[in-house]
N, C-alpha and C positions, 0 to 999 in steps of 0.2 A: 444468172444475172438478171437483175431487173432495174430498170431506170425508174427512179421515183418521181413524184410530182415536182419536186424541186428542180431536177434537171430538165424535165419536159417544159415546165413553165419558164425557166430561164432561156431556153432555146427559142421558145415561142415569142417571148417578149423581145428578144434580140432581133428576131426576124422582123417583127413589127417596127422596132426602132430603126433598123436599117432601111426598111421600105419608106419611111416617112421623114428621115432626117434631112433630106434635100430641101425641105421647106422650112428648116430651122430646128431648134431643139425640140425634142419630143417629151411631153409630160408623162409622168407615170399615171396620172389620172386618165389620160387618153388611152394608154396601153391597157389599163385596168378595164376601162369601158369596152374597148374593142375585143379584148381577149377573155373577158370575164374572169380575171385574176384579181384577188384581193389587193387593194392598194397597199396595205401594210406588209403583205407578203412580198410585193414588188419592191418596196422600200428596202427590205432586208436583202433581197437578191441583188439589187442594184448597188447597195453598199459594198457587197463583196465584189461585184464586177468592177466597180470603180477602184477598189483597193488593188485589184489585179491589172489595172490600167487597160481594161477592155472598153470601158465607157468613161466619159468625162461629163461633169455636170456644169451647167450654165445657170448662174443665179440671177434673180431679179425678174421683173416683168418680161414675159416672153422666154423665160428660162425653161430648162428641162435637161434632157440628156442627149448626147451625141456619141457616136463611136469615137474611141480614142485612136484607133488604127483603121486603115482601109479594110473594107469588107473582105477582100480576098486574103487578108492576113489574119483573120479571126476564124478559128476552126471550132467545130462543135466540141471537140475535146477541150479546147481552151475554156469555153463557156462552162462546161460541166465541171471541170477541175476548179474553176473560180468559185463556184457555189458549193464546193466541198461535197460533190456528189461522188460517192465511191463507185468505181466500175471494177468490181472484183467478184468473179464467179466462184472463187474458192471459199471454203468455210473458215479458213484460218487466216485470211488476210495476207497470205504469202509467207506466213511464219512456219509452215510445214508441221504444225502440231494439230492437224485436223482430225486425227483418229487416235483417241487415247494418248494424246501428247506425242504422237508419231505422225509421220507423213502418210496420208491415205493413198490408196491404190490409184485414184483418179486425179491426184494433185496436178500432174503434168498436163492432163487434158484441160482442166480449168485454168491453169496458168497460161497455156497456149491460147485459149479462148480470150482471156483478158488481153493478151498481146494483140490478137487480131482485132478485137473490138476497138482498142485504142488506136491501132493503125488506121482502121476504117474511119473512126470519128475525127482523127487528125487529118484525114484526106478530104473531108467535106468542109468547105468554107462557108461562111455566112453569105458570101456572094452567090455560091452555088444554090443555096436555099432560097434566096431572094429572087433568083432568076427562074425558079420553077414556075411554069405557067399557072398552076392553081394558086400559088401564093400571090402572084401578080393580080389575078382576077379577084381574089378575096380582098386584097388591099384596095383595089379600085372601087369596090362596092361599098366600103364602109366609110361613112362620114360621121365624125365623132367630135368630142369636145375640143381636141386640138384644132380641127378644121374650123369649127365655129368660132374659136378664139381668134384664129388668124384672120378670119373674115371680119370679125368685129374690129380688130385692130386696123385693118385696111380701111374699113368704112369710117373710122374715127380720125383718120389722118387729116390734118388741117393744112391747107396750102395757103401761103401768103405771098403777096407780091412785093 
């Protein structure tokens, strides 16, 4: 089994979003800048995440993305499944035709590995990932486009009597 870039990038982007959404919607441009992930690739991933109701979009000035569910209710398995990332260690996709159209001798081994991987990824929530000390330190150290935009908006607020 190997987790491809699609799944890794989706999880990374979701951690970034979860860490920053308390300050308002998070832009994909900001995630792209911080995580060095192509903006067009993020747009594709977030379209899928939105269709699976993991994130919601906010339109207009100050818009971006927010989590559609609490962090503790979003698992790594949810994120990976939403972006169509297959987690299958078998060669046959579970169809049992892996060896000359017959079941191979190691089919049960790989099927059990699939089950354990899914169980593990389903047990890890976005909140778990956000609360890791290294993730917190990295988030605190990065000032990016989202931060600069928020600062500009605050500076341009006009108060009238």
